[in-house]
C-alpha positions as CSV (number, residue, x, y, z in Angstrom):
1,X,0.0,0.1,0.0
2,X,1.4,3.5,-0.9
3,X,0.8,6.2,1.4
4,X,1.3,9.9,0.6
5,X,1.6,12.9,2.7
6,X,-0.4,16.1,1.9
7,X,0.1,19.5,3.4
8,X,-2.8,21.7,3.0
9,X,-2.1,25.4,3.7
10,X,-4.9,27.8,4.1
11,X,-3.0,30.8,5.6
12,X,-2.5,32.1,1.9
13,X,-6.4,32.5,1.8
14,X,-6.5,34.9,4.4
15,X,-5.4,37.7,2.1
16,X,-8.3,36.9,-0.2
17,X,-10.8,36.4,2.6
18,X,-10.0,39.8,4.3
19,X,-9.7,41.8,1.0
20,X,-13.1,42.7,1.3
21,X,-14.6,44.8,4.3
22,X,-17.9,43.0,4.2
23,X,-18.1,41.0,7.6
24,X,-20.8,38.7,6.1
25,X,-18.3,37.6,3.6
26,X,-15.4,37.3,5.8
27,X,-17.5,35.2,8.2
28,X,-18.9,32.8,5.5
29,X,-15.5,32.3,3.8
30,X,-14.0,31.5,7.2
31,X,-16.7,29.1,8.0
32,X,-16.2,27.1,4.7
33,X,-12.4,26.7,5.4
34,X,-13.1,25.6,8.8
35,X,-15.9,23.4,7.6
36,X,-13.7,21.9,4.9
37,X,-10.8,21.0,7.5
38,X,-13.0,19.9,10.4
39,X,-15.6,17.9,8.4
40,X,-14.2,16.7,5.4
41,X,-10.4,16.4,5.6
42,X,-10.0,14.9,9.1
43,X,-12.9,12.6,8.6
44,X,-11.2,11.3,5.5
45,X,-7.9,10.8,7.0
46,X,-9.6,9.1,9.9
47,X,-11.4,6.7,7.6
48,X,-8.2,6.0,5.6
49,X,-6.3,5.4,8.8
50,X,-8.4,4.5,11.8
51,X,-5.4,4.0,13.9
52,X,-4.8,7.8,14.0
53,X,-6.4,9.6,16.8
54,X,-8.6,12.5,15.4
55,X,-7.1,14.7,18.4
56,X,-3.9,14.6,16.5
57,X,-4.9,17.3,14.3
58,X,-4.6,20.7,15.6
59,X,-7.4,23.1,15.1
60,X,-8.4,26.5,16.3
61,X,-11.6,27.2,18.1
62,X,-13.6,30.1,17.2
63,X,-13.7,33.0,19.8
């Protein structure tokens, strides 16, 4: 079985997200990025590698 590592960086999207002064757009874009990471990416990795504890992933909590 081949295993590949992938690094996903969402820091560079911050410039795009905050290029508008519209708070609603900023919050929506931030939510989408967070949802992709929390719901989809972590769950997919956990399904592929059940022995990896989900708490291994570092996430930020909203204020």
